[in-house]
C-alpha positions in Angstrom: 13.5 -5.2 -16.4 11.8 -6.5 -19.6 8.3 -5.6 -20.7 7.1 -9.1 -19.8 8.4 -8.7 -16.2 6.8 -5.3 -16.0 3.4 -6.8 -17.0 3.8 -9.6 -14.5 4.6 -7.1 -11.8 1.6 -5.0 -12.7 -0.7 -8.1 -12.7 0.7 -9.2 -9.4 0.1 -5.8 -7.8 -3.5 -5.9 -9.2 -4.2 -9.4 -7.9 -3.0 -8.4 -4.4 -5.7 -5.8 -4.3 -8.5 -7.7 -6.1 -11.1 -9.1 -3.7 -12.3 -11.7 -6.2 -9.1 -13.7 -6.7 -9.1 -15.7 -3.5 -12.9 -16.3 -3.4 -13.0 -17.6 -7.0 -9.9 -19.8 -6.2 -11.7 -21.1 -3.0 -14.8 -21.8 -5.0 -13.0 -24.0 -7.5 -11.1 -25.8 -4.8 -14.2 -26.5 -2.8 -16.0 -28.0 -5.7 -12.9 -30.2 -6.4 -12.9 -31.2 -2.7 -16.5 -32.1 -2.9 -15.9 -34.2 -6.0 -13.1 -36.0 -4.3 -15.0 -36.7 -1.0 -17.9 -38.0 -3.1 -15.7 -40.9 -4.2 -14.9 -41.8 -0.6 -17.2 -44.7 0.6 -17.2 -45.4 4.3 -19.4 -48.5 5.1 -21.4 -48.7 8.3 -19.2 -51.5 9.5 -16.1 -49.2 9.4 -14.6 -47.9 12.6 -14.8 -44.4 11.0 -18.5 -44.6 10.5 -19.2 -42.2 13.4 -17.3 -39.4 11.5 -19.7 -39.2 8.6 -23.3 -38.0 8.2 -25.8 -40.4 9.8 -29.1 -39.1 8.3 -31.1 -40.0 5.3 -30.8 -38.6 1.7 -33.7 -36.2 2.4 -32.0 -35.0 5.6 -28.7 -34.5 3.6 -30.5 -32.4 0.9 -32.3 -30.3 3.6 -29.0 -29.8 5.3 -27.2 -28.6 2.1 -30.2 -26.3 1.2 -30.1 -24.7 4.7 -26.3 -24.3 4.6 -26.4 -22.7 1.1 -29.2 -20.3 2.0 -27.6 -19.3 5.3 -24.2 -18.8 3.7 -25.5 -16.6 0.9 -27.2 -14.4 3.5 -24.0 -14.1 5.5 -22.0 -13.2 2.3 -24.5 -10.4 1.7 -24.0 -9.2 5.3 -20.3 -9.3 5.1 -20.2 -7.3 1.8 -22.5 -4.8 3.4 -20.2 -4.4 6.4 -17.2 -4.1 4.0 -18.9 -1.3 2.0 -19.8 0.6 5.2 -16.2 0.3 6.4 -14.9 1.6 3.1 -17.3 4.5 3.1 -16.6 5.5 6.7 -12.8 5.3 6.2 -13.0 7.3 3.0 -15.1 10.1 4.4 -13.7 10.3 7.9 -10.0 9.6 7.3 -8.9 9.7 3.6 -10.0 8.3 0.3 -6.4 7.2 -0.4 -6.6 4.5 2.4 -9.5 2.6 0.7 -7.0 0.5 -1.3 -5.5 -0.6 2.0 -8.9 -2.2 3.0 -9.2 -3.8 -0.4 -5.8 -5.4 0.0 -6.5 -6.6 3.5 -5.8 -10.3 3.4 -8.0 -11.4 6.4 -11.1 -9.9 4.7 -10.3 -11.8 1.5 -9.7 -15.1 3.3 -13.0 -14.8 5.3 -15.0 -14.0 2.1 -13.3 -17.0 0.5 -14.5 -19.3 3.3 -18.0 -18.2 2.8 -18.0 -18.5 -1.0 -16.4 -21.9 -0.7 -19.1 -23.1 1.7 -21.9 -21.9 -0.5 -20.3 -23.4 -3.7 -19.6 -26.7 -1.9 -23.2 -27.0 -0.6 -24.9 -25.8 -3.9 -22.8 -28.2 -6.0 -23.7 -31.1 -3.6 -27.4 -30.6 -4.4 -26.8 -32.0 -7.9 -25.9 -35.4 -6.6 -26.9 -35.9 -3.0 -30.1 -38.2 -2.9 -30.5 -38.0 -6.7 -29.3 -40.4 -9.4 -30.4 -40.2 -13.1 -33.1 -37.8 -12.1 -34.7 -40.1 -9.5 -34.5 -40.4 -5.8 -31.9 -42.8 -4.4 -31.0 -44.1 -1.0 -27.3 -44.0 -1.6 -25.4 -40.7 -1.2 -21.8 -39.6 -0.4 -22.0 -39.3 3.3 -18.4 -38.1 3.5 -19.1 -35.2 1.2 -22.1 -34.2 3.3 -19.9 -34.3 6.4 -17.5 -31.9 4.6 -20.4 -29.4 4.2 -20.9 -29.5 8.0 -17.2 -28.9 8.6 -17.3 -25.9 6.2 -20.3 -24.6 8.0 -18.5 -24.6 11.4 -15.5 -23.0 9.7 -17.7 -20.3 8.3 -19.2 -19.7 11.8 -15.7 -19.2 13.1 -14.8 -16.9 10.2 -17.9 -14.8 10.8 -17.0 -14.3 14.5 -13.4 -13.4 13.5 -14.6 -11.0 10.8 -16.8 -9.0 13.2 -13.7 -8.6 15.5 -11.3 -7.9 12.6 -13.4 -5.3 10.7 -14.3 -3.4 13.9 -10.6 -3.4 14.9 -9.3 -2.5 11.5 -11.5 0.6 11.4 -9.8 2.1 14.4 -7.6 5.0 13.6 -4.7 3.6 15.6 -4.7 0.4 13.5 -5.1 2.3 10.2 -2.1 4.5 11.0 -0.1 1.6 12.3 -0.7 -0.3 9.0 0.3 2.6 6.9 3.4 3.3 8.9 4.4 -0.4 8.8 3.9 -0.6 5.0 5.9 2.6 4.4 8.8 1.6 6.6 8.9 -1.8 4.8 9.2 0.1 1.4 12.0 2.2 2.8 14.0 -0.8 4.0 13.4 -3.1 1.0 12.6 -1.0 -2.1 13.9 2.6 -1.7 17.2 3.0 -3.6 20.1 4.8 -2.1 20.4 8.4 -3.4 23.5 10.5 -3.9 22.5 13.4 -1.6 24.8 15.7 -3.6 22.9 17.5 -6.4 26.1 18.5 -8.0 26.9 14.9 -9.1 23.6 14.7 -11.1 24.3 15.1 -14.9 22.5 18.1 -16.5 21.0 17.4 -20.0 22.6 19.7 -22.6 20.5 21.8 -25.0 20.7 19.2 -27.7 19.6 16.3 -25.5 16.9 14.1 -27.1 13.6 14.2 -25.1 11.8 10.9 -24.9 8.1 11.5 -24.7 5.8 9.5 -22.4 3.3 7.3 -24.3 0.8 7.1 -21.4 -0.7 9.6 -18.9 -0.9 8.6 -15.3 1.3 8.1 -12.2 4.7 6.6 -12.2 4.2 3.5 -10.2 7.6 1.8 -10.5 10.9 2.5 -12.1 13.5 -0.4 -12.8 16.4 1.1 -14.7 18.5 -2.1 -15.0 17.9 -2.5 -18.7 18.6 1.2 -19.4 21.8 0.9 -17.4 23.0 -2.0 -19.6 22.1 -0.2 -22.8 23.7 3.0 -21.7 26.9 1.2 -20.8 27.0 -0.6 -24.2 26.4 2.6 -26.2 28.2 5.3 -24.1 25.1 7.5 -23.6 23.6 9.4 -20.7 19.9 8.8 -19.7 18.1 11.0 -17.2 14.5 10.2 -16.2 12.4 13.3 -15.7 9.8 12.1 -13.2 10.3 10.3 -9.8 8.1 7.5 -8.7 4.7 8.8 -7.6 4.7 11.8 -9.9 2.0 12.4 -12.5 3.1 12.4 -16.1 1.1 13.5 -19.2 1.3 11.8 -22.5 3.7 13.6 -24.8 5.7 15.3 -22.0 9.3 14.3 -21.4 9.7 11.0 -19.7 13.6 11.1 -20.0 16.4 12.9 -21.8 19.2 11.1 -23.7 22.5 12.4 -24.9 26.1 11.5 -25.5 29.2 13.5 -24.7 31.5 11.1 -26.7 30.1 11.7 -30.1 28.3 8.3 -30.1 25.2 8.1 -32.2 21.9 8.0 -30.2 19.2 5.7 -31.6 16.2 7.7 -30.4 13.7 5.0 -31.4 15.5 2.2 -29.6 16.0 4.4 -26.6 12.3 5.4 -26.4 11.2 1.7 -26.3 13.8 0.8 -23.7 13.2 3.7 -21.4 9.4 3.2 -21.6 9.9 -0.5 -20.7 11.7 0.4 -17.4 8.8 2.5 -16.2 5.3 1.5 -15.3 2.6 4.2 -15.5 -0.8 3.6 -14.0 -4.0 5.4 -13.1 -3.3 5.5 -9.3 -0.3 5.7 -7.0 0.9 2.5 -5.3 3.2 1.9 -2.4 5.5 -0.5 -4.2 8.3 2.1 -4.5 6.5 5.2 -3.5 7.5 6.2 0.0 5.9 9.7 -0.4 2.6 8.0 -1.0 2.7 6.4 2.4 3.5 9.8 4.0 0.8 11.4 1.9 -1.8 9.0 3.4 -0.8 9.9 6.9 -0.8 13.6 6.2 -4.3 13.3 4.7 -5.6 11.7 7.9 -4.1 14.5 9.9 -5.5 17.2 7.6 -9.0 15.6 7.8 -8.8 15.5 11.6 -7.7 19.2 11.8 -10.5 20.4 9.6 -13.2 22.6 11.1 -15.8 19.9 10.5 -13.9 17.3 12.6 -11.7 19.2 15.1 -9.8 16.2 16.4 -6.3 17.5 17.2 -5.3 14.4 19.1 -5.6 12.3 15.9 -3.2 14.9 14.3 -0.8 14.3 17.2 -0.9 10.6 16.6 -0.2 11.0 12.9 2.8 13.2 13.8 4.1 10.4 16.0 3.9 7.9 13.1 5.6 10.4 10.8 8.4 10.8 13.3 9.2 7.1 13.0 9.3 7.3 9.2 11.4 10.5 9.1 13.9 9.1 11.7 14.5 6.1 9.4 14.8 8.4 6.3 17.3 10.6 8.2 19.8 7.8 8.3 19.7 7.0 4.6 21.2 8.5 1.5 18.4 10.2 -0.4 17.9 12.2 -3.5 18.5 11.3 -7.2 20.5 8.1 -7.9 23.1 8.3 -10.5 24.2 4.9 -11.9 27.7 5.0 -13.6 28.3 1.7 -15.4 31.2 3.3 -17.3 32.9 6.8 -17.2 31.0 7.8 -20.4 27.6 6.5 -19.4 25.1 7.3 -16.7 21.5 6.6 -15.9 19.9 9.1 -13.4 16.6 8.3 -11.6 15.1 11.3 -9.7 13.8 11.0 -6.1 13.0 13.3 -3.2 15.8 14.5 -0.9 15.5 14.7 2.9 14.2 18.3 2.7 11.4 17.2 0.3 10.3 14.4 2.7 10.4 16.8 5.6 8.3 19.4 3.9 5.8 16.8 2.8 5.4 15.5 6.4 5.2 19.0 8.1 3.8 21.5 5.6 0.1 20.8 5.5 -0.2 19.7 9.1 1.6 22.9 10.2 -0.7 25.1 8.2 -4.0 23.3 9.1 -3.0 23.0 12.8 -1.4 26.5 13.2 -3.9 27.5 15.8 -3.5 24.4 18.0 -0.5 24.5 20.4 -0.6 20.7 20.8 0.1 20.3 17.1 3.0 22.7 17.2 4.5 20.9 20.2 4.1 17.5 18.5 5.8 18.9 15.4 8.7 20.2 17.4 8.9 16.9 19.3 9.0 15.1 15.9 11.9 17.3 14.7 13.7 16.6 17.9 13.4 12.9 17.4 14.7 13.2 13.8 17.5 15.5 15.0 18.7 12.9 17.5 19.2 10.4 14.6 21.5 12.8 12.6 25.2 12.8 12.9 27.5 15.9 13.0 28.2 15.5 9.3 24.5 16.1 8.3 24.7 19.9 8.1 22.2 20.2 5.3 19.6 18.1 7.0 20.1 20.0 10.2 19.5 23.2 8.2 16.3 21.7 6.8 15.1 21.0 10.4 15.9 24.6 11.4 13.9 25.9 8.5 10.9 23.8 9.5 11.3 24.9 13.1 11.3 28.6 12.1 8.1 28.1 10.1 6.4 26.4 13.1 7.4 29.3 15.3 6.3 31.9 12.9 2.9 30.3 12.5 2.6 29.9 16.3 3.4 33.6 17.0 0.9 34.6 14.3 -2.0 32.3 15.2 -1.8 31.4 18.9 -3.4 34.3 20.8 -2.9 33.2 24.5 0.7 33.8 25.8 0.2 30.9 28.2 -0.4 28.6 25.2 2.4 30.1 23.2 5.1 29.9 26.0 5.7 26.1 25.9 5.9 26.1 22.1 8.6 28.8 22.2 10.5 27.1 25.0 10.6 23.7 23.3 11.6 25.4 20.0 14.5 27.3 21.5 15.7 24.1 23.2 15.7 22.3 19.8 17.4 25.2 18.1 20.3 25.1 20.5 20.6 21.4 19.9 20.6 21.8 16.1 23.2 24.6 16.3 25.8 22.5 18.1 
């Protein structure tokens, strides 16, 4: 991917999460619509006369003033509701889900309707009932009728927004949206790994380290250009950081070497390797599956904190994580080694199944160690994942056994009542027998 395409991709990602793009576009289009309707003249003798505004120029100006004033008040109300929703979601669930609200398309569309209505009505005050600075009896009745239509559209948008924002703040909807977005990334953007760590080339001691030129999070990695270059120059390239990792300027971004004696152009490689990676100040869900899991784990950690004490929300999060892990269990994971020629490779790092499993279980297990419901939910999640594994997945079954042993150890150490501990032990033993088959 060229630098130009990287910039376009970065701009597109920014525009998807910017709340001002659609409203500004709607404002421009509404003014253009008003200008076009101002040119439409429907005489009183026309059969369509009943469709247009029937009042006087003064009535039209009063109507436009009322619509503009009411709409700007509604815009302020909507922005206030949005800020409250963002604050509550950030403090009660996780600060990392705020960007999901900013990218919420219905909120952007509703705000666009309000802004368009205000801009349309305010722009109409420049012409309706006024000509050359003096009052006039002629005015664009069709354009005034358009303002009334936008007013009713805004009324419908306001009713919908009250429903939508109250529904979108529910924890079930928040988790459903995160789970849906994460599974979409898995299906469409997660590259297939090699699973076997032994096939990953190891940089020799004399490999050239290509330093990162920016600090931040690795948001996307498109190695196509690096693969073509490596194939043409018989070199090996291994990226140091997976998508989602934080990198510091000056630290190794990648290593380059050749085992055929070919000369390595460090300067050209540095530019090419950097062009394949986009580094930003925040993590995004474009290629970052662990970020989606991280958001869900954060919600569970907040719910299991002593200040909240909401174990059922933790159980719901585990249910969502079970769906994601079950999909990951059927895919080849880990680093991807591209081999365009026998003497050239490009390696892109990524988490293996054990890494995803630990990310999903670790913090929830530790924060919910005293709650039997959390231990049972985790065991049930492991059982669901195990049912998706084939007999050839020995390493992944071993990872499940490791997590199961950790859950049991924490349960024995933190659950005091034998009656509470007994179902946890019973379900764990049942799962262990299944995994050992």
